[in-house]
MARVEX-137044 format. One record per residue (C-alpha): y, x, z; chain. Coordinates in Angstrom, 1 decimal. Last residue first. Layout:
+--------+--------+--------+-------+
|     yy |     xx |     zz | kette |
+--------+--------+--------+-------+
|      Y |      X |      Z |     A |
...
+--------+--------+--------+-------+
! end
This chain:
+--------+--------+--------+-------+
|     yy |     xx |     zz | kette |
+--------+--------+--------+-------+
|   -0.8 |  -14.6 |   25.9 |     A |
|    2.3 |  -12.6 |   25.5 |     A |
|    3.8 |  -13.8 |   28.7 |     A |
|    7.1 |  -15.2 |   27.1 |     A |
|    5.9 |  -16.2 |   23.8 |     A |
|    2.8 |  -18.2 |   24.9 |     A |
|    4.9 |  -19.7 |   27.6 |     A |
|    7.2 |  -20.9 |   24.8 |     A |
|    4.2 |  -23.2 |   23.3 |     A |
|    3.0 |  -24.1 |   26.9 |     A |
|    6.7 |  -25.1 |   27.8 |     A |
|    7.2 |  -27.8 |   25.2 |     A |
|    9.9 |  -27.4 |   22.8 |     A |
|   13.5 |  -29.0 |   22.5 |     A |
|   13.9 |  -32.5 |   24.3 |     A |
|   11.0 |  -31.8 |   26.5 |     A |
|   12.1 |  -28.4 |   27.7 |     A |
|   15.9 |  -29.6 |   28.0 |     A |
|   14.9 |  -32.3 |   30.6 |     A |
|   14.6 |  -29.2 |   33.1 |     A |
|   11.2 |  -28.0 |   34.6 |     A |
|   11.2 |  -25.0 |   32.9 |     A |
|   14.7 |  -24.1 |   33.7 |     A |
|   14.4 |  -21.6 |   36.6 |     A |
|   11.0 |  -20.5 |   35.6 |     A |
|   12.0 |  -19.1 |   32.1 |     A |
|   14.6 |  -17.3 |   33.8 |     A |
|   12.7 |  -15.8 |   36.6 |     A |
|   10.2 |  -14.8 |   33.9 |     A |
|   12.9 |  -13.0 |   31.9 |     A |
|   13.5 |  -14.3 |   28.3 |     A |
|   12.6 |  -13.0 |   25.0 |     A |
|   13.6 |  -12.8 |   21.6 |     A |
|   17.2 |  -11.7 |   22.2 |     A |
|   20.1 |  -13.8 |   23.3 |     A |
|   19.6 |  -17.3 |   24.3 |     A |
|   20.6 |  -21.2 |   23.8 |     A |
|   19.6 |  -24.6 |   24.6 |     A |
|   16.0 |  -24.0 |   25.9 |     A |
|   17.3 |  -20.5 |   27.5 |     A |
|   19.6 |  -22.6 |   30.0 |     A |
|   22.6 |  -20.4 |   30.7 |     A |
|   22.8 |  -18.5 |   34.2 |     A |
|   25.9 |  -18.9 |   36.4 |     A |
|   27.4 |  -16.4 |   39.0 |     A |
|   28.8 |  -16.9 |   42.5 |     A |
|   30.2 |  -14.0 |   44.3 |     A |
|   30.1 |  -13.4 |   48.3 |     A |
|   26.7 |  -12.1 |   48.6 |     A |
|   24.9 |  -13.2 |   45.3 |     A |
|   25.4 |  -17.0 |   45.1 |     A |
|   23.8 |  -18.7 |   41.9 |     A |
|   25.2 |  -21.6 |   39.8 |     A |
|   22.8 |  -23.1 |   37.1 |     A |
|   23.7 |  -23.8 |   33.4 |     A |
|   22.8 |  -26.5 |   31.0 |     A |
|   21.1 |  -28.4 |   33.5 |     A |
|   23.2 |  -31.5 |   33.0 |     A |
|   24.4 |  -31.8 |   36.7 |     A |
|   25.1 |  -28.1 |   36.1 |     A |
|   27.3 |  -28.7 |   33.0 |     A |
|   29.1 |  -31.3 |   34.6 |     A |
|   29.7 |  -29.1 |   37.9 |     A |
|   31.0 |  -26.2 |   35.2 |     A |
|   33.2 |  -29.0 |   33.5 |     A |
|   34.9 |  -29.9 |   37.1 |     A |
|   35.1 |  -26.5 |   38.0 |     A |
|   37.1 |  -25.6 |   34.8 |     A |
|   39.4 |  -28.8 |   35.6 |     A |
|   40.1 |  -27.2 |   39.1 |     A |
|   40.8 |  -23.8 |   37.6 |     A |
|   43.3 |  -24.7 |   35.1 |     A |
|   42.4 |  -25.1 |   31.2 |     A |
|   42.1 |  -22.4 |   28.3 |     A |
|   38.5 |  -22.2 |   28.2 |     A |
|   38.3 |  -18.6 |   28.4 |     A |
|   41.1 |  -18.3 |   31.1 |     A |
|   39.0 |  -20.9 |   33.2 |     A |
|   36.2 |  -19.1 |   32.9 |     A |
|   37.8 |  -15.9 |   34.1 |     A |
|   38.9 |  -17.9 |   37.3 |     A |
|   35.7 |  -19.2 |   37.7 |     A |
|   34.2 |  -16.0 |   37.7 |     A |
|   32.1 |  -14.5 |   34.9 |     A |
|   29.7 |  -11.6 |   36.2 |     A |
|   31.0 |   -8.3 |   35.6 |     A |
|   28.3 |   -6.5 |   33.6 |     A |
|   30.9 |   -4.6 |   31.3 |     A |
|   30.0 |   -6.7 |   28.5 |     A |
|   31.4 |   -9.5 |   30.5 |     A |
|   28.9 |  -11.9 |   32.4 |     A |
|   27.1 |  -15.3 |   32.1 |     A |
|   23.5 |  -14.5 |   33.2 |     A |
|   21.0 |  -15.5 |   30.5 |     A |
|   18.5 |  -13.1 |   31.7 |     A |
|   17.0 |  -11.8 |   28.7 |     A |
|   20.2 |  -10.8 |   26.9 |     A |
|   23.0 |  -11.8 |   28.8 |     A |
|   25.0 |  -15.1 |   27.9 |     A |
|   28.8 |  -14.3 |   27.7 |     A |
|   29.2 |  -15.4 |   24.1 |     A |
|   27.8 |  -18.4 |   24.5 |     A |
|   30.5 |  -19.2 |   27.0 |     A |
|   32.8 |  -20.6 |   24.3 |     A |
|   30.3 |  -22.7 |   23.0 |     A |
|   29.6 |  -24.5 |   26.0 |     A |
|   32.9 |  -25.2 |   26.5 |     A |
|   33.3 |  -27.0 |   23.0 |     A |
|   30.1 |  -29.0 |   23.7 |     A |
|   31.6 |  -30.5 |   26.8 |     A |
|   31.1 |  -34.1 |   25.7 |     A |
|   27.5 |  -33.5 |   26.4 |     A |
|   24.9 |  -31.6 |   24.0 |     A |
|   22.2 |  -33.6 |   22.7 |     A |
|   22.6 |  -32.9 |   19.2 |     A |
|   22.6 |  -28.8 |   20.1 |     A |
|   19.3 |  -29.2 |   21.8 |     A |
|   17.2 |  -30.0 |   18.5 |     A |
|   19.1 |  -26.9 |   17.0 |     A |
|   18.2 |  -24.6 |   19.7 |     A |
|   20.8 |  -21.9 |   19.5 |     A |
|   19.9 |  -18.2 |   18.9 |     A |
|   22.8 |  -16.1 |   19.6 |     A |
|   24.3 |  -13.6 |   17.0 |     A |
|   25.6 |  -10.0 |   17.2 |     A |
|   27.5 |   -9.2 |   14.0 |     A |
|   26.8 |   -6.7 |   11.1 |     A |
|   26.0 |   -9.3 |    8.7 |     A |
|   23.0 |   -8.0 |    6.6 |     A |
|   23.5 |   -9.0 |    2.7 |     A |
|   20.6 |  -10.7 |    1.0 |     A |
|   19.5 |  -10.8 |   -2.9 |     A |
|   17.3 |   -7.7 |   -2.4 |     A |
|   15.9 |   -8.5 |    1.1 |     A |
|   12.7 |  -10.4 |    0.0 |     A |
|   11.8 |   -7.4 |   -2.5 |     A |
|   12.4 |   -4.9 |    0.4 |     A |
|   10.0 |   -6.7 |    2.6 |     A |
|    7.6 |   -6.9 |   -0.1 |     A |
|    7.8 |   -3.3 |   -0.8 |     A |
|    6.8 |   -2.5 |    3.0 |     A |
|    9.5 |   -0.9 |    5.3 |     A |
|    9.5 |    2.1 |    7.4 |     A |
|   12.7 |    2.6 |    9.1 |     A |
|   15.2 |    5.3 |    9.4 |     A |
|   17.9 |    5.2 |   12.0 |     A |
|   17.4 |    8.7 |   13.3 |     A |
|   15.6 |   10.7 |   10.6 |     A |
|   12.1 |   10.6 |    9.6 |     A |
|    9.7 |   13.2 |    8.5 |     A |
|    6.5 |   11.8 |    6.9 |     A |
|    3.1 |   12.6 |    7.2 |     A |
|    0.7 |   11.4 |    4.8 |     A |
|   -2.5 |    9.3 |    5.8 |     A |
|   -1.3 |    6.1 |    4.3 |     A |
|   -0.6 |    7.3 |    0.8 |     A |
|    2.1 |    6.0 |   -1.7 |     A |
|    5.0 |    6.6 |    0.8 |     A |
|    8.3 |    6.2 |   -0.9 |     A |
|   11.6 |    7.9 |    0.4 |     A |
|   15.2 |    7.5 |    0.9 |     A |
|   15.7 |    3.7 |    0.0 |     A |
|   19.2 |    2.7 |    1.0 |     A |
|   19.1 |   -0.5 |    2.9 |     A |
|   22.4 |    0.5 |    5.0 |     A |
|   20.1 |    1.4 |    8.2 |     A |
|   18.5 |    3.8 |    6.0 |     A |
|   14.9 |    2.9 |    4.5 |     A |
|   11.9 |    4.8 |    4.3 |     A |
|    9.4 |    3.0 |    1.7 |     A |
|    5.9 |    1.8 |    1.8 |     A |
|    3.3 |    1.2 |   -0.8 |     A |
|    0.0 |   -0.1 |    0.1 |     A |
+--------+--------+--------+-------+
! end
């Protein structure tokens, strides 16, 4: 089977015809099957970070859909914790700035989202933090067992995907 060594920009730098051959690769090179390259010919990679959103769940989101979308940028990989890129948790004050509304209204929106199991609130020492329901949206291909267990009994599971299907992915069974 023919394989290709491809740079990040898609440029083919070498062809591997023999599977037993050793090839020296540079950082960023990857081996791709010919069929994969053929499938990529008419595509262009968008160099942005994306969030996976459950299309079944989006139609059922609350009146706060705008605020949910604003929070998605801050969902942590795997753990679903809402935080800035530097790891600092989003506070009510920072969320109110993101939402563009005062803190009192922000607390009302957050409480609604908590009641709807879109997010959950946690306390760590003197700070609160929020986790986002992975059955609605997540970053990355996998979520932590803690996040999975936290939201597995919410109504969103039944609205979107059965837990048994998701468990197979999470636990690698």
